N, C-alpha and C positions, 0 to 999 in steps of 0.2 A: 194654724189658725192666725188670722190677723190679730194684732194687739188691740182688740175691741172687747168690751164687756158690757153687761147690762147696766143701763144708766148713762152710758156715753152718748154724747150728742154727735150726730153725723149729718152730712149733706148728701144730695144725690151723687152717686158714683163712688162713694166711699166703700172699700172692700170690707166685708164683715167676717167671712170665714170661707172655707171650701165646702163643697157639696157633701163630701164624705163625713164631715163633722156635724153639719146642721143643714136642714132643708129650708128654702125660702118661705117666709110667711108674708103677712101684710106689710106693704111698704118696702118690699125687697124684690129682687129678681136675680136669676142665675144666668151667667154667661161663661161658657167654656170651663165649667166646673167651679167657678168662684161666685159667691153670693154677694151682691152689692145692695146698697141702699138706693131705693128709687125715689125717695123723698127726704126732706129734712125732718129730723125729730130725734127721739130717744130710743136707743137700742134696748130690746127686750128679748132675752134668750130663755127659752123654755127647755131646760135640760131633760125633763121627763119626756116631752114630745119630740125633742131634738129639732126644734124649729127656732128661727131667729126672725124677729119682726122689728119694725120701726113704728113707734107710737108718738102721738102728739104730747104736748106738755101736761095734758090732763090724763094721760095714760090710755087714750082712746086709739083704736086702730086707725092707721093712715091708709088713704086710698093708694092704689098702685099708680104706675106711670100711665100717661095718656094711651088711649086705645085708637085703633084705626077708625077714622071717620070723625074723631073729635075736632071741634073748631077751637083753634088756639090763637091767642094774640100775644105778640111780643115785640121787643125792640131789637133791631138789627145791631149787632155788636162788631162783627167783622165781615168784610166783603172781599172775596177773591174773584179771579176771572171766572171760575167754574162753580163756585159754591159760596154760601153765606151762612153765618152763624147767628142765632137769635136767642135772646134771653126771654123765656116765656113768662108771662104774667097772668094770663087768664086762660081758663079751660072751660069751654061751653058757657061763657059769660060769668064764670065764677073765679074769684081771685085764687092764684096759686102761690105757694110759698116760694121765696126766691131761690135761685140756684138751678132751676130746670132749664136745660139747653136744647134747642132745636137746630136742625140743619136743613138747608135747602140746596139741592143740586140744580144746576142751570137747566137740566132737562125737565125739571118739575116746576118751572116758572110760567111758561106759556106754550101754546101749541105752535106758535110761529117761530121762525129762526131767530135766535138771540146770540149775538156775537160774544158779548161779555156780560157778566152779572152786573157790572157797573151801569149798564144801560137800563136796568130794571130796579135795582136796589142800591141804597147807600147807607153807610153807618149812621145810626140815629133815627132811621125811619121806623115807623110803627106799622107792623103788618098783621094781617089775619090770614092764617093758613089752615090746612086740613092735615091731620095726622095720617101718615101712610103706614106707620109701624105700630107694633103692639109691645108695650112694656119694654122699650129699649131706650138707651141713652147713647148719643143724642137722639131726640125724637125726629124722625124723618118727616119733612113737611112738603106739601105741594101748594102752589098758588094758582093752579089751573081752576078756573071757574069764576063766574061773574062776581060772586060774593067774596072772593079771596084776592089778596094782593096788598099793595100799600094802602093804608087808610090815613096815614099822615106822613108826608115827606119833609125832610129837612134840607135846606140849602147847604151844599158842600162848602161854600165860601164864607157864609156868615152865620149859618145855623138857624136862620129864620124859617118858619113854616112856608112851604111852597103852595101856591095857588094853582089849581088845575085850569088850563085854558081850553084845550081840546083833548081828545082821548090820549092819555099817557104823556101829554106835553104839559110842562110845568113852568112857572115863573116865580121868582122871588120878588115880592113887592118891596123889599127893602133895598136890595142891590141890583135888581133887574137881571139877575143871572137866570139863564134858561137851562132846564134839565129835562130828562125823561125818566119815567117810572112805569112799572107795571101795576096799575092801580085797581082797587076794588071798585065796584059800581057805586058805592056810597062814600067815596073818598071825601074826607074832610067834614062829613056831616056831624060826626060826634065831637068835633073840635071847633065848631062854629065857623068853618071856612066856606066861602062861596066860590062857585066856579066862575072864572073870568074869561069867557069866550071873546070879549072885546080886546083882550091882550094877546090873542093868538098870533103867531107869526104871520105876517102878510105875505101873500104870494103875488109875484108879478103877473099881471094879466096877460093872457095869450095875445090880445090885440097889440100890446106894446111890443111883445117879442116879434110878432109878425111885421110891425112897422120897422123895427130895427133890421130884420132880415131883408125887407124890401129896399131899405136905404143902402144896404151893403151891395145888393144885386145891381142897383142903379149906378153905383160908383164903379162897378166892374165894367 
């Protein structure tokens, strides 16, 4: 058994015991024969029933890990080419205890082709995702769906909040850096940000391109 006893404080992912010694109760889960804490709290071991649980400071039973379909909000902490890690802070609009981690694979960001996760997310962004897994750490998330995605983006150069110009196109109003994100349909609304279509990148008109092509032909 792990060196854990009743009354000890644990965080999500801490090993508590092996399944042969005690079975998982509230606030715990089992993976490959080992029982882990699924939430932060205090260990409670029932020797008679041979169960181990994690309770809150008042001795109440803790909820288990997020379930498939839960809406989760968190801050992106690490971004790689193919995946990103998120520190989760809200579950179905209710605050969560710190320490719960989510993971997003590039295949669960959008239905369109995405070359790199950095084209959709960056460290410091706030995202809303949907849980794909049940009682697992890290929680597997998807951003597919209009209500899911980045709800607040941070400029990679100066850390200022990014303003949305057109779909998935962003600009930093402080340093004028332009970036892209995979955004939720209510991007920025909860943070007082306004969409700025007037700052969208300008495209060269087709007539100007035609004029230049015509001048090149005439010189030939």
